[in-house]
N, C-alpha and C positions, 0 to 999 in steps of 0.2 A: 312818333306813333301815339295815337290818342287812345288812352285807356279809360274805360268807364267803370264806375263803382256799381257792381251788380246788386248791392244792397238797395240801390235806388229803386223805389217802388214804381216809379214811372217806367222803368225798363222791365221790371219783373212782371207787371200786370199785362204787358204786351206779348209775353211768350205764348206762342201758339200751342196749346195743349193737344190739339188734334194731331199735329205733326209728331209731337213727343210720343203720344200713345201709339199711333200707327207704326212709328219706327221701332219702338220697343217690342210690339207684337210681332212685327216682321222678323226681328232678330231672334226672338224666342222660337218662332216658327222655323227659322233657319237652323238653330241649334238642334231642334228635334229631328228635322229632316236629315241633317248631316249624321246624327247619331244612328238613324235607321240605315242610311246609305252605306255607312262604314261598319255596320253590324256590331255595334258596341255591346248590345245585349247578349250576343252569342260568341263573345271572346274576341271581337274585332279590335283593332287599334283605337285607342282613345286619344292618340296624339293629335289627330286633325281637329278634334273638338277642343282640345287644350289650346292649340294655336288660335283657333277662332275666338275663344274666350279672352285670350291675351289681347288679340286685336280689338275686341269689344271694349276692354278696359282702357286701352290706349285711345280708342275712339271717344270714350267719355271724356278723357283728359283733353283730347283735341277739341271737342265741342266747347268745353269750359274755357279753354284758351281763346278760341275764336270768338266767343261771346264777350270776352273782355275787350276786344279790339273793335273800334268803330269800323264797319265794313268799307267805308269810304277811304280808309287808309290803304287798302289793297289797290283801289283805283289810282290813288296818288303815286303808287310805286309800280304801275303796270309795266313799265319798260324793264325794270329789274326782274319782275316775275316772268315776263316773256323770255328774257335772256336766260333765266334759270331753266325754263321749259326746254329751250333749244339745247342748252348744255347737257341736261339729263338725257335727252334723246340721242345726242351725239355720243355721250359717254357709254350708253348701253350698247351702241353699235361697236364700240372699241373694246370694252372689257366685259360685256354681258355674255351670258351663256344661252345656248339654244335649248328649247323644249318643243318637241313636235314641229320642228322646222322653223320656229320663230325665235330670233335672238332678242328676247324682251325682258330678261331678268338679270339683276346684278346680285352676286353672292356676297352677303355680309356675314359669313360664318353661320351662326345659328338661324338666321332668317334670310329670305330672298326677297328683294324689292323689285316690283314691277313699275318702273318710272312712268310708263304711259298712264297708269291709273292716277298718279299725282298730277301729271300734266293736264289731265282732263279738267281738273278744277282750276289749275293755273291758267289754262286757255280761256275758260269761261270768264274769269276775273279780268283778264287783259282784253279780250274781245269786247266785253261789255263796256269797258272804258273807251275803247276806240270808237265804238258805235255811239256812245253818249256824246263824245266830243264832236261828232259829225252828223248828229241825228237830223238836223234841219236841212242839210245839204247832201244827204246820203245818196240820192238818186242822180247826182252828178258823177260823170265818169271818173273825174279826178279823185273822188272820194271812194267810190265803190271798188275800183281796181285794187287799191292798197288793202281793202278789206278782204278781198279774195287772196291776196298775197299773204296776209296775216294767217290765213287758214292753210294755204297750200304748202308753206314751209314746214309747218307741223305735220301735216298729212304726208308730205313727201318723206320726212324722216321716219315716220311710222311704217310706211310702205316698204322702206329699205330693210325693216326687221325680218321678214315682211309680216305685217299684221293687218290684213284687209278688213277684218271685222271691227277692230278698234278705229281704223281710219274712217269707217262709215259712221261711227259714233260722232266724231268731230264734224263731219259733213251735215249730219242730221241736226245736231245742236246748233250749228251755224245758221242753217236755214231758218229755224225757229227764231233765233235771236235777230237775224236780219229783218225778218218780217215784223217782229215786235218793235224794231227800231224805226220802221216806216219805209223799208225798201219796197219798191213797187213789185207787185207779183209778176209783172211782165219781165222784169230783169231776172227774177228768180226762175221763171219758166224758161227764159233764154239760156241761163246757165245750166239748167237741167237738160235742156235740149243739146247743148254742147257736150255735156257729159255722156249722153246717149250716143252721140255721133262718135265720141272717142272710145267707146267700148271695144271695138275691134282692136284698137291699138293697145288698150289696157290689158286685153285678153292675152296678148303676147308676153306681158310681163308677169303674169300669174304663174305660180308654181303648179306643177302637175296635179298635186293633191288638191289645190284650190280650184282648178278647173273641174276636177272630178266631183267636188262638192256641189258645184253649180249644176253640172249635168245631172247628177242623181237627184237634185232638188226637183227636177221636172219628172224624173222617173227613177226612183230608188232601185227598181228591179234590174236596172242596167248593170249593177254590180252589187248583188245582194250580200256577198261575203266580203266585200271590200268597202268602197266609199259609201255604198247605200246601206251598210249594215247598221250603222248608228240609228238612222231614221226608222228603219224597219223594226228594230228591237224596241225603240222608244214608243212607236205607235202601238205595237203589240202590248207593251206594258200598260200604257195609259188606257187603251181600250179594254183591257182585262179588268181594270179597276171598277168599271161601270159606275153606278150611282154612289154607293157608299164606300167602295174600296174593299180591299182584302183585310184591312186592319194594319195599324202601325206595327212595323217590324215583321210583318207577315207576307210581304210581297214575294212571290215566287221568282219572278223575273229578276228582282233585285237580289234576293238571297242566293240565287244560283249563278249570279254574275253575268247575266245576259245583257243588262243595261250598261253600256259603255260610259265611262267618265261619270258615274252615277252620283258622286258627291260634289261634282263641279258643274260642268256644262249641262249635263242631263239630269240634274236633281229634280226637275219638274216631272220627269218620267216616274221617279220613285214616288213623288207626291200623288200623281194621278193613279198609280197602281194601288197604293196602300190607303189613300184617303178618298179616292174616287172623285166624282164630279163635285160633290159637296166640299171636300177639302180644297179642290182647285178653285172653286168659286169664292171660298173664304179668303184664299190668298189673293185672288184678283181684286176683291173688294178692298182689302187692306192697301194694295198698290194704288187703286183708284182713289182711295181716301187721301193717301199721301200726295199724289199728283194734284188733286183738286185743292188741297191746302196750299201747295206751292203756287198754284195759279192765283189763289185768293191773296196771298201775301204779295205776289207780283202786282196785283191790281191796287192794293192799298199802300204800296211802298211810297215813300215821300219824294223819291227822285227817280230819274230814268236809269241811273246806274244800278240801284237796288232792284228795280223792276227787271232789267235785262239779266242780272245775275240769277234771279229766281227763275226766269224763263229758261235760261240755259241749263240750270240744274234740273228743272222739271223735264226738259227735253231729253236730258241724259238718262234719267230714270225711265222715262217712257220708252225710249229706243231699246234700252237693255231688256225691259220686260217684253216688248213686242217681238224682238228678235229672238230672245232666248226661248220663250214659250212657243213662238212660231216655228222655230227649227225642230222642236221636240215633237210637234204634231204634223210636220211636213208642209207647213205654210211658208217657211222661210228657209233659205240656204243655211247649212251648218257653218257657223263662223267662229265658234268658241267663245261667244260672249256670255259672261256669267249672269246669273239672276241676282239682282241687287239684294243684299242682306240675307239671301238664302243659300247661294252657292258657297262652297268652301273657298277661302282665299283671304288671307290677312290683309293684303294690299287693297283688295276690292272693298272689304268691309270697312276698313279704316277710312278710305276715300269717301265712301258713301255716307259715313257718319259725319265726317267733316263737312260734306256737302249739306247735310241736314243742319249742321251748326251755322253755316252761312245763311241759309234761308231763315232760320230762327233769328239770326243777327239782324237781318233786314227787317223782319217783322217786329222785333222788339224796339226798334228805333224809328218806327214809322210815324209816330206822332209825339215824340218827346220834345217838350218845351223847356228850355233851361233859362233860369233867371240869374 
């Protein structure tokens, strides 16, 4: 494993300050939002915020470790990483426990681990290496079919949990990475067409609550006190915030408990109610800043592997933001996807911070010349 000296100025000068600042601001934004959603100022539990802070500290340590390792080392060990991904997903099916119908967590005593979050990064690192090795011949059937198998094994294991929302993350990320690697848009369109054709078959494998979420996406009023309740209350809260919001910690829908999962999946509803359109736009600008910096580092990376890793991480952030915010305002089905850096969840925050560390890793080694 190749370890670099971080004192090397050639590395330090290439650290992307924009990513560092946008990430820190998003995390602070998340701490404040979680504090409001859990009613800390009015006697609510501070435990969730403590866990989030611990995850932040571990994330800082994770970033520092990642920066010490040349990112190409992960590519050199992509088979080991892929095997670990499969092992973790099989393990959670055997010894994991269920929450809201999904067997996606492993109990480690004081903490619960969600392996799918870790596997997201492991998958990006391995898929990027596969695409780099076959980049020049990717449009040949002999190379593109294994690429889809690389994806389908992971997605299949996640669907067994079942976690349809997380499975969509892997599909979305893969499409971006395949296109960035040079796969013809015709093949991508064909695969998408095959997916659409298979929807009637996939529908039969969905749980009843997953079907209800899709149906109420088109009309929440079909079940206003059941599957449609989340979306109706979320839209009410966000709409009541208007331009400037009701004020931090002052949201009536939040304080009266009408917003479901308000510190996790629907935390954007709390933001919309209490900080209004202005607060929501500030959050979106921070996310846009982070995504654009990831795109920039992908463009200036010194090799295809680094570029593809950055594209994958950018796509992961982008899908989470679009899906999470979209479901709170009725534009996307409810899938339980967290809002990066904002929603409560130690595994999610730690994974996202390590993802940022990987992007910084690629950026800081983009033009290093060693003598």
